[in-house]
C-alpha positions, 0 to 999 in steps of 0.5 A: 532081681536076685543079682541086683540084691546080691550086688547091693549086699556087696556094695554095702559091705564095701561102704561099711569097710571104708573106715577100715581101709583108711587104717589098714592101708597105712598100717599095712604099709608100715608092716611092708616097709619094716619087712622090706628092711629085713630083706624081704620083697613085695611077694613075701609081704603079700604072702604073709598078709594073705596067710598070716593076716594078723596085724600085731603078730606080723609086726612082731614076726618081722623081728622073729624071722630076722633073728631066726626064732624057732618054731616053738618060739613063734608058736608061743608068741603067736598064742600070746599076741593073739589070745583074744581071738580065742574069745572072738571065735567062741562068741561068733559060733552062733552068728556064723552057724549058717554060713556054710562054706564061707564059715572057715574064711569068716573065722580066719578073717576075724580081725579086731576091726572086722569083729567089731563091725560084724558084731554091730547089727546096725552095719547089716541092716537091710542086707538080703543075705547076712552071710554074703555081707559078712564074707565080702566085708571080711574079704575087703578088709583083708584086701586092704591089708594085703594092698597096704603090705605090697605098697609098703614093701615096694616103698621100703625097697626104693627109699628110706622111710621112718615108720616110727609111730605108724603102728598107732593107726590101728589103735586109733581106728579101733577107738573110732569104731568103738566110739561109733558103736557106743553112740549107736546103742543105748545099752553100754553095759558091755562096753563099760564092762570091757573098759573097767575089766581091762583097766583093773587087770592092767593095774594088777598084772601090768601092761605086758600080762593084762590082756588074757586075764582081762579077756577071761574076766570080760567073758565071765562077766558077760556070760553072767549078764548075757540074758540081760543085754540087748541084742545090739550090745557090742561085746564078745558074749553078746555077739548073737545073730539078729533074728531075721530072714536071710536069703540063699547064702550062695552067690 
């Protein structure tokens, strides 16, 4: 009986991850193709997606590696490109508090899309073990990215491929997830806060420098409004675990 329930959690995680698969396979292929044009094969593409696993950074990384950038340049670039993940991690401390040995991987695999799905309590409705569900949801998403990278590197090695515009797939995917979550909750304070904060910071700081100020602004506002938001609100500061019983976290 317990094994059956565990399998249901895994199957639900797979089903919830399917929209991400559509985006990650295509965008992962784009990265693999770009990487292969710099002389790196399938093995390097897969290793990058396994250990780095940061879509936007991996795209930037292609040129950094090709130009022989220093470690300091790579480190600073990684911090600037993925600064938003600092906020993601902080907001997930409570939700992942009881994850045990799964927690390090859950934090590592917290991409934009995985974060959005994990923060939606709707996605984990009916699961026996929330942490097992989160683990496999994160794992499936990374597997899609790795598979896409491998396929792209292979294609790039055997034929010419125009990848112009392919990096917009991830943006389109995130917009789709955002829209679905907007429709699934009645409280839109957090979403409106994020949109307005980003728009204002974009106007003030410009496209190249607005991200970090916007994230700080959102974090401050959501901290102030935190007690007034419903548990199912989609926002970094409101991503709290639902109050429910969960089974044994081992599988």
